[in-house]
N, C-alpha and C positions, 0 to 999 in steps of 0.2 A: 326634548332630549337626544343628542346626537350618538352613533354609533356607539361611542367610546364610553358615554356615558352609562350605555344601555344595558355594554356589556360588562364592564365594571361592577354594576347594579346587579348584573346576574350574577357572576361571580362571586359574590359577597353572600345574594342570599343560597343560593345553591352549594355556595363552597366548594366550585370545582372550577378548575381548568380544563374540562375534556369538552370539546366537542363531537358532533357527528354526520356523518358524510351518507346526506340521503336522497343515494344513487340507485335507479332502477335498475340495476343489473340483473338481466336474467339468470346469470353463470351465478350470481352469489344468493340466489333468493331460495330458501328452505324450501325442501322439499314437501313441507306441510300446505305449500300454498301454490303448489303445482297442477292441482286438479284443478281451480278454476280457470279460466280464460287468462292468458296472459297480463294484459295490464291490469284485468282483477285481481288475478292475485299481487302485482307488484305492486297497486295501490294499497292490498289489505296488509301486504306486510310493511311499506312504510309508513301504516296510520299505525301498526302494531308497533315502530321500532319510538314515533313519535310520545305514544300514550306510557309507555316503557321507560322514556327516558327525560322526559320534560324536567320535571323534579330532581336532573342530577346531571344538567348538563349546561354550561355557558353558550351554548351559540350551536347551531343545526345548519350544514355544509351543503346545500344541495348540486350536484356538477352538470349543467347546464348540458351539455357532450349525450349525456343519457338521456337525457329527455329527448331530443332532440334526434337519438337516434331511431328512438321509435315514430319519428314522424308527426302530424298532428294529431295523434291520439296523445303520443308523449308529451307537449306541449299543456293539452289540455289536463294532463297526471299531474304534472310541476305547477297549475296554475291548485287542483285538487290538493296538492301537499303543502304546496304556502299556506293555503288558507287553514289549514290542520294545525300548522303553529302555531301556541300560547302567541298573542299581541308582546309576551314583556320579554320573549324570548331574540333576540337579533339573528338576521338571516345573512350571512355570507353566501351570494351566488357565484360557485367557484365556475367562471366560464372562460377563464384565461384571453380575454380578448383584448387581440391586436391589430383592428383596421384600422388605420387614422380613420380612412371615410366614413366610416359609421358611425365612430365613437360618441359624435354628438348624438344622433337620433337609438342610437343603443341606451345612452345613459339616459334618454329621458325614460325610451321603456322599462328597463330594470330598477329605477330608482321613482318614478314619477307614476306609470300602471301597474307594475310590476307588485312598486313598493316592499322591495330587500333591502336588508340596511347599508351590506356593502357588497363588493365583487371583488375578484382577480384579475389584476390586467398582467401583460408581458409589459414588459419595459423595452425591447428592441425600439421602437417605432419614438420613442421620447417622449418628454414633459406638453409637446404638442397633443400626445397622444391621450395620457392622462387627462388634460386638464380638464375637458368636458365635462369628467364626473368629477370634478371639484367644485365645481359652481353648484352642487346641492349640498349646504351648510353642515346637516344632519345626518350626511353618508358617509362613506368612507372605501378607500381601496386599500388593496392587501398587492403590491409589487413582487411578480416573482423574482427570486434571488439566483438560486440557483434548485435543480434539482438531484434525484437518486440514482438517474438512470447511468447506469457507468457509459455509454457511449457517449454522453452529455459532457463528460470531464474536458474530452478533447478541445471542446467551448470552453466550459466555465473555468478553467485551470489556465486560462492561456494570459499574458504570456507565459506566465510562470506562478512556482506555487509562491513563491513572496507575495508575488501581488496579481493574482489573479481576478479576473474579467469579475466574476460573480461579486467581490468585493467592491470592485469599483460602480454595479450597479448599486449598491448600496447607500455608497457617497453619494451619486447621483442624485439619484431617488429621493433621498433626503432633504435635497432644496425644491422639488416640486409641490411637498403641503408639510403643514403643519403632525405633529404626533396627534392631533385629535383628527387629522384627516388620512394620514396614509400610516401604514403598516408594511410587515414583508413575510413573503409568505417561503421557508425554506424545506426544502426539500431533503431529506442526507442522515444517514444515520448514521454518522461521525460528530462525536459530542465536539471535536476540534472546530469542526467547517461552523456550528452554530456559537462558539464561545469567540472565533473572532470577528463575527456578523455583531453580535452582543455587543465588543470592545466597542465597536466604530459605531454601533447605534443603541446608549444604553439607554436611550428613552422611550424609543419604536416597540409596539406590540409586535411579537412574532407568531404567527403559525406555521407551526411544525408538522411536515410530513412525512408518512412514508420512514417514523422513528424505528416499528416495529420489525429489525429484522434478527434474524435468530442469534440468541449470545447476549441482543440486547441490556444494557447494562443502564438502568432506566435512570437510576440517581448521575452518572455521568452526565447524563442529557439534560436535565434539571440543574444542575451546576449550573451547567454552560449554557442554559438557553434565561435562565429566572435573571430577573434583571436584580437590581439591590434593593428591592423591595418583600422579595421574592414572589415576584408575579411577572406580567408580562410575557407570559408564553401560552401560548394556546395549544393544547394536546390531543390529540384524533382516537379516538375510537377505535380500536383493530377492528378490520371490515369483518370476519371470520367473528367474533363475537355478536355481531346483529344479526346472525341466523340462530342463534342460542335460544332456546325455549325460554328462559328464566333469565332474559338479558335484564330483567329491572335488577337483580342480585349480583349479575355479574361485572353492571356500570357502577354499581355501589359498592364494589371491592373493590376497584378498580379505584376508584375514586378517593377511597381510606385510603390506598396503599401511597396516590400521589401526593396528597397531603399529609399524611407520616415523612415521606421522603424530603418535602418542602419544607417542612416542621426543623426535623435533622439542619438543612441546609441552614436555614435561619440562624438558627441556635449556633452552628459550628460558625458562622462566619459573624455573631455577635460579638466575639473578640478579635475579629476585624481579621480570623482567617483566612487567606487570600482565597478567592476566585479564580486570578490571573496573578502572574509573580508580582510579588513586591507592589502590589496597588493593594491601599485602601480604598474602596467603590462608596465605602459605607460614608464616609466623608469630602464626598465629593463636591467641587464648588457648585451653587445652584445654574449658575449661567454656563456649568461644561457641555452640554448638549450644543448651544449658541458658540462657544469656543472651539470647541472638535466641528463644527462648519464652515467657521471661519478659515479654518485649516484647510477642508477639505477644499473650498473653490479658493485659494492660492488667496486668502486675503493676508497670510501670513505667512513669509517665505525665507528661507536660507540661504544665505553666499554672504558676500560682502558691497555696503551699499553708501554710498556718502548720502547721508543725511541734511536737508537746506540747511543747518547750520553749518556743515562742513566735516562736521565728525562720521567716521565711519563705525557703521556696527553691521555684528553678523544674521541681521535679519532687516524685513522691512515690512512695511505693515502698509497697506493700500487696500482702503474702505472704499474704495471707489468701484468695486469691483461688486457689491453686495447691491447697488441699483440693475443690476442683470438678473438678479436671483432674489425675485419677492418674497418666497417666503420665509431666506433668513432677514431679509427688508423688516419683515414686516414684525421679527423678532429683535431687530435691533433697536426698531421705533421705539418697541413695547418695552425696552430695557431702559431708554431715555425717558420712556414716559412713566415708571415708577418712581423717582428723583425728583422729576420735576413738577407732580399733582402733590409733592411737598413744598414748594416754594410761590412766593408770592409775584406776579409780574401781571402788567398790561399786554405786553408783547414779548413776542420771541424773534431771536437775532440769527440770521446764518451768518458764520464768515467764510466767504469766497477762496475756493471756490470746489471742496470738498465737502461743505456738510450743506450746502446749500439743499441736495436734496431730501434729506435729511429734516434739515428744518421747515422744506414745503411739509413732509409729511407727518412731520409732526404738529408741524398749524391745522393740518386736514382732520388729523385725529384726535387735536385737544380742541378745536373751534377757536383757534387762538390767530391772529392778526399777526403778518411774520414781517418783517423788514431787512436790510441787509444791507452794511456798508459798503461799498465799492471801491476794490483792489486798487481802481485808480479814475479818478477822473476823464472823460471826455473834454475836448474842447469845443464841441457842439453839444448842441440839443440844450435840454436844460443843466447840464453840467453841476448834477444833483451828487451831492457826497452820498446821501443815504436814500437807498431805494425805498419808496412804499410809502402808506400813509403813515402819519402818529403827530403828535402832540409835544412839544417838551412838555417837562415835569412827569413825562411817561417812567414805569420803571421796565425793562428789557432784560429778558435771561439771553445772555448769546449762547450760541451751542456753536461746538465744531468738531470735529473728530478726534484731535490726535493730540496731545498735549504732550512738546518734546524740550523746549526752551520755551515758550510760552508767549514768544514774543511775539509771534500772530494773529493771535488771538486780545493780547492788550490794547495794540493798537485799532485793532477791530474798536474795542468797547472804545477807545477813547474818544474816534470820530462817530462813536452813538453819543457819547458823551457833549464833544463838541456842535451838537444840533440840541445841548438842549433834555437830553435825555438823562435817565439812572442806571445805573448799571451796577446791579450788588451780586451777581449770582453766575458763573460760568460753566458748563455741564460739557463734558468730551466723553468720545465713548472709551479712548484708554488714554491712560496716565502712563505714561513713563520712568516714574516717577525720581527723577534728578532733582528733588528737591522743588520742582516748581511751582506747586500747591503751596510752600513758603513765599515764594515771587509773589504770586500772586494776590496772596494776604499782605505784603509787605503794601500791595498799590491800590489795596483798598474791595479785593474781590473777594468772595467764596467759593473756590474749585469745586468741584465734585465727580466723579468721572463713576462710569457702569464698570470699567475694567481698570485694574494695574496691571503692568508687565509681567509680573512676578505672578500675579495669577495666571495667566495666559500659560505661561510657562509651565508655572508648575503642574497646570492642567492637562498639557499636552506630552509632560514628561511622565505624569501618572498612568496617562491614557494608553502610552507605549507610542502614539506620534511622533515624538523627537528621539533621542540618542544619548547620555549621557555626554556627551562631547557637545551637541548644541545646547544641551541644559546650562555646561559652565560656562560656554560663553556669554549667555546673558546675563549671567550671574556676575561675569569679571565687568562688566560693564558699568 
């Protein structure tokens, strides 16, 4: 069972979005435990917290720094604390690890030896730092997006309030791992910060931090951070609550308050009264996350672009960039696969050059042999029109990236047919909806598309990625 399945099962079982920090902080230790030797007192306190809260929380989060500060006895205390946590409750190690040189060995230590389920990481050293933690299929990482520390605003809000660095961290980190691998850590007292991050990452788990400021409006925090299903947000138990003798009652009371507010929010939004202005996220496109990621990595751009047909469009689609973003590429392959698994064919063919990486990925995913028609035939060597092995009479499904006029994909299909192959279906990622599917049908082909250009533009507009002028420019084509 992977981390997020384990987490969601526990959220459902305990009906709780709460997580508890298991931090051996001597300054926060209740006076009842001060009579013991320091390490013994801290151990008893942590054991008490686990016993009092295990039926009412969804996860535990020990902070590595507190244990390290106690030296070797502190690390021994960490092992005892991890052993005391019930096996069905996920553990998020709050390490804020940021050293590229030690990431591989540290990932092995925390995931293989310590058997924690997830870890917090700093994003500053980029994807290379995060990758060693993502090779563990059942584990997860939480990327630190922003903190509530006032002096950090000079960095986090750079270069402007409209386009702050912390939002760029969110956009970039989404390309590092799938929603099942990578969540976001957000330290803030401001609901608007949570709302901005949720708008960019509607599919990610957000672990909130530092929300318990004086004058907190818990409903605003939940409205901003919950996803459209009314979950996707982890709430910390206030640190000062962990020192109270009747901790179990305090936790249950807080859980009930959160669940009541959550129910109210779900009810209020059931009629599509908005969480974000003019946006009905309850009817979001099933591929919304993929569409937004394609926009974020600039596969979808705006301006004045001349197409291969000579037409001028106010946008340009460049899917070649996905090969440099493995996580997005994987989602694209999966989207194609959902269509292809319902079709009958013996081999698949990619159209040079844009769709060849996609066709290769699909060949590996489906364990299906691949061929491709050459764009031009060389005057030397084998002078083959079709590359790859095949037998005349076989059925081939054609895979391409974008359907604008249909000219190139039909030319490729005709080359395949000239070699004695049968082509019935053409599958593309984006259909520009200029009546091309009808032209394909007139030529004897069934057209299939993962997305249409109107689905993309509607999703980008609803998510606030494009303005009304850009949206209308699409509609005028």
